[in-house]
N, C-alpha and C positions, 0 to 999 in steps of 0.2 A: 409569368413568362410560362408558357405552355410547351410540354415536353411532347414530342412527336418520333415515332419509331418510323425506321425507314422500311419503305413500302418494299413488295416483292419487286415490283417493275425496278425500283431505285436500287435494290440490292443485285440485280441481274443486270443493270446498267453499270453500277462499280464494277462488276467481273468482267463485263467487257471492254471497259476503258482498261482496266488493269492487263488484260490481254494484249491489249494494243498499244501498252507502255504509256499511257497519260499519266501525268503526276497527278499530285492532290491539287493543284491548283487548277489545272484543266479539268477535273472531274467535277470541282467544286462549282464551276463557272456552269458544267453542262447540266447537273442535276441541282443546283441549288440548295447546296446543304454547306455548312462550314467544313474546311477541310479537317479541323481537327474531330468533328462527327464522325466523317468518313473515315478518317486514320482507325477511330476507335471501333469502327463496324468491320475494317478489313482486320485489324488484329482480333478482335472477337471470333472472327470466322475464321482464322487462319488456317486451324486444324482441318475443317471440311475442305477447305479450296486444296490441301495438299493430298488428301483421301480422294478427292475427284481425279486430281492429275495423275496418280497413280493409278487408277481404275480405268483412266483414258489413255494410259501408255501400254494397258493389258493387251 
């Protein structure tokens, strides 16, 4: 089994879909990654998103 990282484009797509309130199943259909992988990526980068959201509101 080969393990592959998310590309920058995939990460940006996840962020875009989250902003559009897509659920994990819709996101996995769009970027062709398993929803558990997407969920781990979201959790891994949660603090980064919170920081960006705070900066955007200023």
